[in-house]
C-alpha positions as CSV (number, residue, x, y, z in Angstrom):
1,M,121.8,141.9,246.0
2,N,120.1,139.8,243.3
3,D,117.7,136.9,243.1
4,N,119.1,134.0,241.1
5,N,116.2,134.3,238.7
6,A,116.5,138.0,238.3
7,A,119.8,138.1,236.3
8,D,118.4,139.3,233.0
9,F,114.8,140.5,233.3
10,S,115.9,144.1,232.9
11,Q,117.4,143.2,229.5
12,H,114.3,141.6,228.1
13,W,111.4,143.6,229.5
14,V,110.2,147.2,229.7
15,N,110.4,149.4,232.9
16,L,106.7,150.3,233.2
17,A,107.5,152.3,236.4
18,S,109.4,154.9,234.3
19,A,108.0,158.4,234.4
20,R,109.5,158.8,231.0
21,L,107.0,156.3,229.6
22,G,104.1,157.7,231.5
23,A,104.2,156.1,235.0
24,A,103.3,158.2,237.9
25,A,103.6,158.1,241.7
26,V,100.0,158.8,242.7
27,A,100.0,158.5,246.5
28,C,102.3,157.9,249.5
29,S,102.2,157.9,253.2
30,D,105.0,160.6,253.5
31,D,107.6,162.2,251.3
32,F,108.9,164.9,253.6
33,F,112.5,164.8,252.6
34,A,112.3,163.9,248.9
35,P,109.2,163.7,246.7
36,M,108.0,160.3,245.6
37,H,108.1,161.2,241.8
38,R,111.9,161.3,241.8
39,M,112.3,157.6,242.3
40,L,110.6,157.0,238.9
41,K,113.3,158.9,236.9
42,E,114.9,157.0,234.1
43,K,118.4,158.4,234.6
44,P,120.6,157.0,237.4
45,P,120.5,158.9,240.7
46,V,123.0,161.6,241.4
47,W,124.6,163.1,244.5
48,K,124.7,166.9,244.9
49,E,127.2,167.8,247.5
50,G,126.2,170.6,249.8
51,K,122.7,171.0,248.3
52,Y,119.9,171.4,250.9
53,D,116.3,172.5,250.7
54,D,113.9,173.7,253.4
55,N,113.5,170.2,254.8
56,G,117.1,169.0,254.8
57,K,119.6,167.4,252.5
58,W,118.5,167.2,248.8
59,M,118.2,163.6,247.8
60,D,117.6,162.1,244.3
61,G,114.8,159.7,245.2
62,W,111.9,159.3,247.6
63,E,112.5,159.8,251.3
64,S,110.1,159.8,254.2
65,R,110.7,161.4,257.5
66,R,111.9,159.4,260.6
67,R,108.9,157.4,261.8
68,R,108.3,157.7,265.6
69,G,105.2,155.5,265.8
70,P,104.0,152.1,264.6
71,G,103.5,151.2,261.0
72,N,105.5,151.7,257.8
73,D,105.7,154.0,254.8
74,W,104.4,153.2,251.3
75,C,104.0,154.6,247.8
76,I,101.5,153.7,245.0
77,V,102.7,153.8,241.4
78,R,100.5,153.8,238.4
79,L,102.3,151.9,235.7
80,A,102.8,153.4,232.2
81,R,100.7,150.5,230.8
82,P,99.1,147.4,232.2
83,G,101.5,144.5,232.1
84,I,102.7,141.2,233.4
85,I,105.5,141.9,235.9
86,H,108.7,139.9,235.7
87,G,111.1,141.7,237.9
88,I,111.6,144.5,240.4
89,E,114.7,146.7,240.9
90,I,115.1,148.8,244.1
91,D,118.1,151.2,244.1
92,T,119.3,152.9,247.3
93,N,122.3,154.7,245.7
94,Y,123.6,157.6,247.9
95,F,121.2,156.6,250.7
96,T,123.6,155.5,253.4
97,G,122.4,156.3,256.9
98,N,118.9,157.0,255.7
99,Y,118.0,154.1,253.4
100,A,114.9,151.9,253.8
101,P,116.2,148.7,255.5
102,A,113.5,146.5,254.0
103,A,110.8,146.6,251.3
104,S,107.9,144.6,249.8
105,V,105.7,145.1,246.7
106,E,102.0,144.5,246.1
107,A,100.1,145.0,242.8
108,C,96.5,145.4,241.7
109,F,94.5,145.9,238.6
110,H,92.4,149.0,238.4
111,D,91.7,150.2,234.8
112,N,89.9,153.5,235.5
113,G,91.5,156.1,237.8
114,E,93.4,155.2,240.9
115,P,92.9,152.2,243.4
116,G,90.5,152.7,246.3
117,D,89.7,150.9,249.5
118,N,87.8,148.1,247.7
119,D,90.7,147.1,245.5
120,K,92.4,143.8,246.2
121,W,96.2,143.9,246.4
122,H,98.3,140.9,245.7
123,E,101.8,140.4,247.1
124,I,104.2,140.0,244.3
125,L,107.4,140.5,246.3
126,P,107.5,139.5,249.9
127,C,109.5,141.6,252.4
128,R,113.2,141.7,251.5
129,E,116.1,143.1,253.3
130,L,117.8,146.1,251.6
131,Q,121.3,147.5,251.9
132,G,122.4,151.2,251.7
133,D,124.0,152.7,248.6
134,S,123.2,149.5,246.6
135,Q,121.2,148.1,243.7
136,H,118.8,145.2,244.4
137,A,117.1,143.0,241.7
138,F,114.2,140.6,242.5
139,G,112.5,138.2,240.1
140,V,108.7,138.0,240.1
141,T,106.7,134.9,239.1
142,D,103.1,136.1,238.6
143,E,101.2,135.8,235.3
144,N,98.4,138.3,236.2
145,V,98.1,141.7,234.5
146,Y,98.5,144.7,236.8
147,T,98.0,148.5,236.5
148,H,99.4,149.7,239.9
149,V,102.0,148.6,242.3
150,R,102.4,149.6,246.0
151,L,106.0,149.7,247.3
152,A,106.1,149.4,251.1
153,I,109.3,150.2,253.1
154,Y,110.0,149.2,256.6
155,P,109.7,151.3,258.6
156,D,110.8,154.5,256.8
157,G,113.7,155.9,254.8
158,G,114.8,156.5,251.3
159,I,114.7,154.8,247.9
160,A,116.7,156.3,245.0
161,R,115.0,154.4,242.1
162,F,112.2,152.0,241.7
163,R,111.8,150.0,238.5
164,V,109.2,147.5,237.5
165,Y,110.2,145.4,234.5
166,A,107.1,144.0,232.7
167,E,105.6,142.7,229.5
168,P,103.2,145.4,228.4
169,R,99.7,144.0,227.7
170,V,98.6,144.8,224.2
171,D,95.5,143.2,222.6
172,W,97.3,142.1,219.4
173,D,94.1,140.2,218.3
174,A,92.3,143.5,218.1
175,I,94.7,144.9,215.5
176,G,93.7,144.5,211.9
177,D,95.8,142.6,209.4
178,T,96.6,145.8,207.4
179,E,96.9,148.2,210.3
180,L,100.4,149.7,210.9
181,V,101.8,149.5,214.4
182,D,105.1,150.8,215.8
183,L,106.5,147.4,216.6
184,A,109.6,148.9,218.2
185,A,107.8,151.2,220.7
186,A,108.7,150.5,224.3
187,L,105.0,151.0,225.3
188,N,104.1,148.1,223.0
189,G,106.9,145.9,224.4
190,G,109.8,146.7,222.1
191,V,113.2,146.5,223.8
192,A,116.6,147.9,222.8
193,L,118.7,144.8,223.7
194,T,122.4,145.7,223.1
195,C,124.8,147.9,221.3
196,N,128.5,148.4,220.9
197,D,128.6,151.8,222.6
198,Q,126.3,154.2,224.5
199,H,128.8,156.6,225.9
200,Y,126.5,159.7,225.9
201,G,122.9,158.3,225.7
202,H,121.3,154.9,226.5
203,I,119.8,152.8,223.6
204,R,116.5,152.5,225.4
205,N,115.9,156.2,224.7
206,L,115.4,155.2,221.0
207,L,112.1,153.6,221.7
208,A,110.6,156.1,224.1
209,P,107.4,157.9,223.2
210,G,107.4,161.4,221.8
211,R,110.3,163.4,220.3
212,G,113.5,163.8,222.3
213,R,113.6,166.6,224.8
214,D,117.3,167.4,224.2
215,M,120.5,165.9,223.0
216,G,120.8,163.7,226.1
217,D,117.4,162.2,225.3
218,G,118.6,159.8,222.7
219,W,121.2,157.2,221.8
220,E,124.7,158.7,221.2
221,T,128.0,157.0,220.8
222,R,131.5,158.4,221.4
223,R,133.6,159.8,218.6
224,R,135.0,156.9,216.7
225,R,138.7,157.1,216.1
226,E,139.2,153.7,214.5
227,P,137.7,151.9,211.4
228,G,134.2,150.5,211.6
229,H,130.8,151.7,212.6
230,D,128.4,151.7,215.6
231,W,125.2,149.6,216.0
232,A,122.2,148.7,218.1
233,I,119.9,145.7,218.2
234,I,116.1,145.9,218.8
235,A,113.7,143.1,219.8
236,L,110.3,144.0,218.4
237,A,107.2,143.9,220.6
238,H,105.6,141.4,218.1
239,P,106.9,139.8,214.9
240,G,105.8,141.7,211.9
241,H,106.4,142.9,208.3
242,I,108.2,146.3,208.4
243,R,106.6,148.7,206.0
244,Q,107.8,152.2,207.1
245,V,110.8,153.4,209.1
246,E,111.2,156.7,210.9
247,I,114.6,157.9,212.2
248,D,114.7,161.1,214.2
249,T,117.9,163.0,214.8
250,A,116.2,165.7,216.9
251,H,118.8,168.0,218.7
252,F,121.7,166.1,217.1
253,K,123.3,168.8,214.9
254,G,127.1,168.5,214.8
255,N,127.1,164.9,215.9
256,Y,124.4,163.0,213.9
257,P,125.4,159.9,211.9
258,D,126.3,160.5,208.3
259,R,124.1,157.6,207.3
260,C,122.4,154.4,208.6
261,E,121.1,151.1,207.5
262,L,118.7,148.5,209.0
263,R,118.9,144.7,208.9
264,G,116.3,142.3,210.2
265,A,115.7,138.6,211.0
266,M,113.0,136.3,212.4
267,L,114.4,134.5,215.4
268,R,112.8,131.6,217.2
269,A,115.3,131.9,220.1
270,A,118.6,133.7,220.6
271,S,120.8,134.8,223.4
272,V,121.7,138.5,223.6
273,E,125.4,137.5,223.7
274,S,125.1,135.8,220.3
275,L,123.3,138.6,218.5
276,P,126.1,141.0,217.7
277,R,128.0,138.5,215.5
278,Q,124.9,136.8,214.2
279,S,123.2,140.1,213.1
280,E,126.0,141.2,210.9
281,D,124.7,139.0,208.1
282,W,121.0,139.5,208.5
283,P,119.1,140.5,205.3
284,M,119.0,144.2,204.5
285,L,115.8,145.9,205.6
286,L,116.7,149.5,204.8
287,P,119.8,150.0,202.5
288,G,122.3,152.7,203.5
289,S,120.4,156.0,203.7
290,K,121.7,159.6,204.2
291,L,120.8,161.4,207.4
292,E,120.5,165.1,208.2
293,A,120.9,167.1,211.4
294,D,117.9,167.6,213.7
295,Q,115.3,166.1,211.4
296,V,112.7,163.4,211.2
297,H,113.5,161.0,208.3
298,H,110.7,158.9,206.8
299,F,111.5,155.8,204.7
300,E,108.9,153.7,202.9
301,K,109.8,153.2,199.2
302,T,113.3,152.0,200.1
303,V,112.2,149.6,202.8
304,V,112.8,146.1,201.6
305,D,110.2,143.4,202.1
306,I,112.3,140.6,203.7
307,G,109.3,138.8,205.3
308,P,108.4,138.8,209.0
309,V,111.1,139.9,211.5
310,S,111.4,139.8,215.2
311,H,114.7,141.6,215.6
312,V,116.3,144.6,213.9
313,R,119.9,145.8,213.8
314,M,120.5,149.5,213.1
315,N,124.0,150.3,211.9
316,I,125.1,154.0,212.0
317,F,128.1,155.3,210.0
318,P,130.5,156.0,211.5
319,D,129.1,157.1,214.9
320,G,126.9,159.8,216.4
321,G,123.4,160.2,217.9
322,I,119.9,159.1,217.0
323,S,117.0,160.4,219.1
324,R,114.2,158.0,218.1
325,L,113.6,154.9,215.9
326,R,110.1,153.9,214.8
327,L,109.4,150.7,212.9
328,F,105.9,150.6,211.6
329,G,104.6,147.3,210.3
330,T,101.8,144.8,210.1
331,L,101.6,141.9,212.4
332,A,102.9,138.4,211.5
333,R,100.2,136.1,212.8
């Protein structure tokens, strides 16, 4: 179930309700059957046949008990970073006879600690009907910056995943002209837009904070059995001049790429669908460079000054896994 204007917000914005990026479920009315923090996981929900805990069937999400009185259940989530919210995803996968039949979302700005009784909440998504074992996408039109959201479910039940796609608010004017910033970082607004293959690991892992936890915490393609190479395209958080590149192959030992290269371009506008072909001829930002297993690679002297860029294409040869990509640069004003 999707709003007409919600078709592509998940492609262009960052999920600031991701626990992986630092979001946290800070309070709820009830989470008897499944703890609230589970619905902020980045990975898709799973079903574990025959698994029960002390309170009942184990579910991969947030689930409240059956409400026997008036009212409804709710959960407050602190976003990973303040941002302008463009879309909401509510996933009820594997919740069939126990899903929440309806939900709404409010938001507030509270920059120090958690919201209290005096904070004013603004409705950003009116009450919408939900279906069981389904994914729901809803567009949001609100230009305010928020730090917290409150998901209300009516009257009770389970939510597998809750995602809030937003534009992280960064004070770019406060950054000096010579200061280096990771322009690809998800917490700054960088987005991994598309790739040719992500069989083992999603491209969005490339831009997450910190080092990868394991081999599943990165971007990994299948074994290539035909000519060619694999690639991914990144939209920077802000146009800039790339000065340093960091490529981390943490945990990739027998499956890291042999080498990689980066290309970049400054785009005024482009559809995601047009980028794969268009990016093949972008100017070379980092010439072909040898990679090693389970290692952080720093490149500076070999980074080519091609002027300001807004998008970067990473080619890996021929296939394999990359844990993290950092693109440090100065801002293009």
